[in-house]
C-alpha positions as CSV (number, residue, x, y, z in Angstrom):
1,M,-0.3,0.2,-0.1
2,K,1.6,3.8,-1.5
3,T,0.8,6.3,0.9
4,R,0.1,9.3,0.6
5,S,3.4,10.7,-0.2
6,Q,4.6,8.1,-2.0
7,Q,0.5,8.4,-4.6
8,A,2.0,12.9,-4.7
9,K,5.3,12.1,-5.7
10,E,3.7,9.2,-8.8
11,N,1.2,11.9,-9.5
12,T,3.4,14.7,-9.8
13,Q,6.1,12.0,-11.7
14,L,3.3,11.3,-14.0
15,E,2.1,15.4,-14.7
16,T,5.1,15.9,-15.6
17,T,6.0,12.9,-17.9
18,Y,2.7,14.2,-19.7
19,K,3.5,18.0,-19.8
20,N,7.1,16.7,-22.0
21,E,5.4,14.5,-23.8
22,T,2.3,17.6,-25.1
23,K,5.4,19.9,-25.2
24,R,6.9,16.7,-27.7
25,E,3.8,16.8,-29.7
26,R,3.1,20.9,-30.0
27,E,6.8,20.6,-31.2
28,N,5.8,18.1,-34.0
29,I,3.1,20.0,-35.2
30,V,3.1,20.7,-39.2
31,L,2.6,24.8,-39.9
32,Y,0.4,25.2,-43.3
33,I,1.6,27.8,-45.5
34,V,-2.2,29.6,-46.6
35,E,-2.9,32.3,-49.1
36,I,-6.1,33.3,-49.9
37,D,-6.4,36.7,-52.7
38,F,-8.7,37.9,-50.6
39,D,-9.3,40.7,-53.5
40,E,-10.5,37.8,-55.8
41,A,-12.1,35.6,-53.2
42,S,-14.3,39.3,-52.5
43,A,-15.0,39.3,-56.3
44,S,-16.2,35.8,-56.5
45,W,-18.6,36.4,-53.6
46,K,-19.7,38.9,-55.8
47,H,-20.6,37.4,-58.9
48,N,-25.2,36.7,-57.7
49,K,-24.9,39.6,-55.1
50,K,-26.5,43.1,-56.0
51,S,-25.5,46.0,-53.7
52,I,-28.3,47.9,-51.8
53,G,-25.9,50.5,-50.3
54,N,-24.8,49.8,-46.3
55,G,-22.6,46.6,-47.1
56,Q,-25.7,44.8,-47.9
57,Y,-26.8,42.6,-51.1
58,K,-29.3,41.6,-52.5
59,Y,-29.1,38.3,-54.5
60,I,-29.8,38.2,-58.2
61,C,-31.3,36.2,-61.4
62,S,-28.2,34.0,-62.0
63,K,-30.3,33.3,-66.3
64,I,-28.9,34.0,-69.5
65,T,-31.0,36.2,-71.7
66,K,-31.9,35.9,-75.3
67,S,-28.9,38.7,-75.8
68,G,-26.7,36.8,-73.6
69,N,-26.6,38.9,-70.7
70,K,-27.2,38.0,-67.2
71,C,-30.4,39.3,-65.6
72,K,-30.6,41.5,-63.3
73,R,-34.1,41.4,-61.5
74,E,-33.7,40.5,-57.7
75,S,-33.9,36.3,-57.5
76,I,-37.3,34.9,-55.2
77,A,-35.8,33.6,-52.1
78,G,-33.9,30.4,-52.0
79,C,-34.5,30.2,-56.1
80,E,-31.5,30.7,-58.3
81,Y,-33.6,32.8,-60.3
82,C,-36.0,35.2,-60.6
83,K,-40.1,35.2,-60.8
84,Q,-40.1,35.5,-64.5
85,H,-37.6,32.9,-65.2
86,S,-38.7,30.0,-62.4
87,T,-41.4,29.8,-64.6
88,G,-40.6,26.9,-65.5
89,K,-40.0,28.7,-69.2
90,P,-37.4,28.4,-71.2
């Protein structure tokens, strides 16, 4: 049977071993290089949106018109197209 002082000494040794192991694990972590082009990311995010001021945006219809341009109408909530283009007409 172990005395309280023996148990405390053993616990201290275990804690020290644990701290050393976690320190070694932290030293072995590989850091990844992250290169994000925020200007390109911002432009991509704004691709299907129209600014309405004060940093707010609304989604726009993504249907291509006969002239080859994107429809500029506001899209229906939860839909990719505006009211005219969501009816199923080609």
